[in-house]
C-alpha angles and dihedrals in degrees: 000000000000114000119219120206117224127187122210130183134194118207143179119255120215093262110345119331090101109179146220109203133188102220114227128182107271090003115161109207095191106240118185098002094063136013135185115353096346116124136214131169111271096013127104123231121216121268087227136008141185094234109200094350125091117226099169089212113214123162125016135196134187107218113226103174137046135013094328094049112145093026131112122231119199122193112222125205105185093026089054092214149091112251114210114200124193114205126210103254089216099048124039092200096057130088115203097183141358128193140172127238130192090010104190092344103104104022123230113003113209103179145006121198134170117229126218092263094051097258116138120229122203125194118208119210109194104129098062093095094263101073135060105250119225129194107289097018132173099044147147113241121202119215121194112192121206123216109248 
C-alpha cells in the first residue's frame, strides 16, 4: 500500500473565520483577499472553518494510533478547546465531522502532540497574560485513549 503524504494547516482569520486548509503545491489560500468560505477564482477555500467563532488555532497533530487514528486534533487558544476533525478517508479535502473536547475546561490550549506510544499530550497556556491562570498552570496533560 502506497502512503500519500498530506499537509494540513490551521490558521487565524482576521476576526473569526479561522481555517483548516489542505496544503497543495502552488495553492493560493486567498489571504487577505478572501476569508472563511468566500470564493474567488484561482483561490482555495478552507476544508473547514470557524464561521463567526474565533478558535485562535495553535498546535495541530495528525493522530496515527488508537481510536482516533486518521483524525486531526487542533489546539485552540481563544476557543479554549481541542478541536477533533474526522477526515473523509476517500477525500483528503473533506471533513466528515468536527467536535470539541475540553471546551472551557483547561483554559487556553497551545499545542497537542501524539507520543510514540499513542498517548496524546496537551499543553495549556494560561500564564501568558491572556488567559486566566489556574493552580498548576501551565501544564502538560497526558491523555491515554482506550479502544472501544
